[in-house]
C-alpha positions in Angstrom: -43.0 -70.1 -8.0 -40.1 -68.1 -9.5 -39.8 -64.4 -8.6 -40.4 -61.7 -11.2 -39.6 -58.0 -11.7 -42.2 -55.6 -10.3 -40.4 -52.2 -10.2 -37.4 -50.2 -11.1 -36.7 -47.3 -8.7 -34.4 -44.5 -9.6 -32.3 -43.1 -6.7 -31.1 -39.6 -7.4 -27.5 -39.2 -6.2 -24.7 -36.6 -6.1 -25.6 -33.5 -8.3 -27.3 -35.2 -11.3 -26.6 -38.9 -11.1 -29.1 -41.8 -11.1 -28.6 -45.2 -9.6 -31.3 -47.8 -9.9 -32.8 -50.5 -7.8 -34.6 -53.4 -9.6 -37.1 -55.0 -7.3 -38.7 -58.5 -7.5 -42.0 -59.5 -6.0 -40.1 -61.6 -3.4 -38.2 -58.4 -2.2 -34.9 -59.3 -3.9 -33.1 -56.3 -5.3 -30.4 -55.6 -7.8 -28.4 -52.3 -7.6 -27.1 -50.6 -10.8 -24.3 -48.0 -10.7 -24.3 -46.9 -7.0 -22.7 -43.5 -6.9 -23.1 -43.3 -3.2 -24.4 -45.7 -0.6 -26.5 -44.0 2.0 -29.6 -43.3 0.0 -29.6 -46.8 -1.5 -29.1 -48.5 1.9 -31.9 -46.4 3.4 -34.3 -47.2 0.6 -33.4 -50.9 0.8 -33.8 -51.1 4.6 -37.1 -49.0 4.6 -38.6 -51.4 2.1 -37.2 -54.5 3.6 -35.4 -55.5 0.5 -32.5 -58.0 0.1 -29.7 -57.0 -2.2 -28.6 -60.0 -4.3 -26.2 -58.3 -6.8 -24.7 -55.1 -8.1 -24.3 -54.2 -11.8 -21.7 -51.6 -12.9 -21.6 -50.1 -16.4 -18.1 -48.6 -16.2 -15.3 -47.6 -13.9 -16.0 -43.9 -13.3 -16.2 -43.1 -9.6 -19.6 -41.5 -9.9 -21.0 -44.9 -10.9 -19.0 -47.1 -8.4 -18.2 -45.1 -5.3 -21.1 -46.6 -3.3 -19.9 -50.2 -3.8 -17.6 -50.3 -0.8 -20.2 -49.2 1.8 -22.9 -51.5 0.4 -20.4 -54.4 0.7 -19.9 -53.5 4.3 -23.6 -54.3 4.8 -24.0 -57.3 2.5 -21.8 -59.7 0.6 -23.1 -60.0 -3.0 -21.6 -60.6 -6.4 -20.6 -57.5 -8.4 -20.8 -57.7 -12.2 -18.6 -55.2 -14.0 -16.6 -54.9 -17.3 -13.3 -54.5 -15.5 -11.6 -56.7 -12.9 -9.9 -53.6 -11.5 -13.2 -52.0 -10.4 -13.5 -52.3 -6.7 -15.4 -55.3 -5.5 -15.8 -56.9 -8.9 -16.4 -60.7 -8.6 -17.6 -61.4 -12.2 -16.2 -59.7 -15.3 -18.8 -59.4 -18.0 -18.3 -58.8 -21.7 -20.3 -58.5 -24.9 -22.8 -61.3 -25.4 -22.9 -62.4 -21.8 -26.2 -63.0 -20.1 -26.4 -62.4 -16.3 -28.9 -64.6 -14.4 -30.2 -62.6 -11.5 -32.8 -65.0 -10.2 -35.8 -62.8 -11.1 -34.4 -61.3 -14.3 -31.7 -62.0 -16.9 -29.7 -59.1 -18.2 -27.8 -59.2 -21.5 -24.5 -57.4 -21.9 -23.6 -55.1 -24.8 -20.1 -53.6 -25.0 -20.3 -49.8 -25.7 -16.8 -48.3 -25.7 -16.4 -44.6 -26.2 -17.2 -42.8 -23.0 -14.8 -45.2 -21.4 -13.1 -48.2 -23.0 -14.7 -50.6 -20.6 -18.3 -49.4 -20.8 -21.1 -51.8 -21.1 -24.9 -51.5 -21.1 -27.4 -54.0 -19.6 -30.8 -54.8 -21.3 -33.6 -57.3 -21.0 -35.8 -57.8 -24.1 -38.7 -59.5 -22.2 -39.2 -56.5 -19.9 -38.0 -54.1 -22.5 -35.5 -52.2 -20.3 -32.0 -50.8 -20.9 -29.6 -49.4 -18.4 -27.4 -47.2 -20.6 -25.0 -45.8 -18.1 -23.1 -42.9 -19.7 -23.4 -44.1 -23.3 -26.9 -42.8 -24.2 -28.6 -40.0 -22.5 -32.0 -38.5 -23.3 -31.3 -36.3 -26.3 -27.6 -36.8 -26.0 -24.7 -39.2 -25.5 -21.8 -39.4 -23.2 -18.7 -37.3 -23.7 -15.9 -39.4 -25.3 -13.2 -39.6 -22.7 -11.2 -42.7 -23.4 -12.4 -44.1 -26.7 -12.7 -42.6 -30.2 -15.7 -40.9 -31.9 -15.8 -44.0 -34.2 -16.2 -46.3 -31.1 -18.9 -44.2 -29.6 -20.8 -43.9 -32.9 -20.6 -47.7 -33.3 -21.7 -48.2 -29.7 -24.8 -46.0 -30.2 -25.6 -47.9 -33.4 -25.8 -51.1 -31.4 -28.4 -49.5 -29.2 -30.2 -48.0 -32.1 -30.9 -51.6 -33.4 -32.7 -52.5 -30.2 -36.5 -52.7 -30.0 -38.4 -49.4 -30.1 -40.5 -50.3 -27.1 -37.5 -50.4 -24.8 -37.5 -48.0 -21.9 -34.1 -46.5 -21.2 -32.6 -45.7 -17.7 -29.5 -43.6 -18.1 -26.9 -42.4 -15.6 -27.5 -38.6 -15.4 -30.2 -36.0 -15.5 -28.8 -34.0 -18.5 -32.0 -33.9 -20.5 -32.9 -30.2 -20.4 -29.3 -29.1 -21.2 -29.2 -31.6 -24.1 -32.5 -30.2 -25.3 -31.2 -26.6 -25.2 -28.2 -27.7 -27.2 -30.3 -29.3 -29.9 -32.6 -26.2 -30.1 -29.5 -24.0 -30.5 -28.3 -26.1 -33.5 -31.8 -26.8 -35.0 -33.8 -23.7 -34.1 -36.5 -24.6 -36.7 -37.1 -28.1 -35.5 -40.4 -27.4 -34.0 -41.0 -30.9 -32.8 -38.3 -30.2 -30.2 -40.7 -27.6 -28.7 -43.4 -30.3 -28.4 -40.9 -32.6 -26.7 -39.8 -29.8 -24.3 -43.4 -29.5 -23.1 -43.6 -33.3 -22.6 -40.3 -33.4 -20.7 -41.3 -30.5 -18.4 -44.6 -32.3 -17.6 -42.7 -35.5 -16.8 -40.2 -33.5 -14.6 -43.0 -31.8 -12.8 -44.7 -35.1 -12.1 -41.8 -37.4 -11.2 -38.8 -35.0 -10.7 -37.0 -37.0 -13.4 -36.9 -37.2 -17.2 -36.2 -40.9 -17.1 -37.1 -43.5 -18.2 -37.6 -42.6 -21.8 -38.7 -44.5 -24.8 -36.0 -45.7 -27.2 -38.3 -45.5 -30.3 -39.1 -41.9 -29.6 -35.4 -41.2 -28.9 -34.5 -42.4 -32.3 -36.7 -39.7 -33.8 -35.3 -36.8 -31.7 -31.7 -37.7 -30.7 -29.3 -37.1 -33.7 -26.4 -38.8 -31.8 -28.4 -42.0 -31.7 -30.0 -41.7 -35.2 -29.8 -39.2 -38.0 -32.6 -40.9 -40.0 -35.5 -38.5 -39.1 -36.3 -36.2 -42.0 -35.0 -33.0 -40.3 -31.7 -34.5 -39.5 -31.4 -36.1 -42.9 -31.7 -32.6 -44.5 -29.1 -31.2 -42.1 -26.7 -34.1 -43.0 -27.4 -33.6 -46.8 -27.0 -29.8 -46.7 -23.7 -30.0 -44.9 -22.5 -33.0 -47.0 -21.9 -35.0 -43.8 -21.7 -38.8 -43.5 -23.4 -40.3 -40.4 -20.0 -40.4 -38.6 -18.9 -36.8 -39.6 -22.3 -35.5 -38.5 -22.0 -37.3 -35.2 -18.4 -35.9 -34.7 -19.4 -32.4 -35.6 -22.3 -32.4 -33.1 -20.2 -34.0 -30.4 -17.5 -31.3 -30.9 -20.1 -28.6 -30.6 -21.7 -30.2 -27.5 -18.3 -30.4 -25.8 -18.1 -26.6 -25.9 -21.8 -25.8 -25.2 
């Protein structure tokens, strides 16, 4: 009988990072974006898991620094979008599908935050690891790419199934919410969402995962199609891209 996914565990790391462990019913495990190794190794050993692969969304150190020490404990393939990322054994690109025994992950290129950024998703289980491209109520800062690239990358994610649950790389949600409330003070549905997020944080200590369909309604970086954002766009004579650029500029200085 083939193994199947039974859990995704978030491992808080550094100040506000998340790495993830996908776990199969046969105790196989896949690590996503290890920022540091100790907490991951401790979790794996405590739960008697066997690491079979590591997935990396991009080259930034706060998503890759844990690789070396993990490799000191176990030799596994590392899938990344850049052969220069330490430990990379398989370079992935847009349209690739990674067979991880108990789950297959599709690769989508999402340049903007970095030029090499990719996200990993599985339609069957309706999960997306978005790295630093999409955050709850926000998006990654554009360091290496252009606003046009980041906008296009987010549009790729917007087209995915509404039922997908998103696992992002940082706990930025409350700050992102405060930014949106400062720009859209009359958007009362953001107050409803704030209560929901605070309840989730109180219960699980994390605002992730979050639902992609709901995110399309609240996150103007991902979609400007909700009625409130459509009015803002119309009143300011923005196109989708100029609205995105305007908000990203404001967020950079928030």
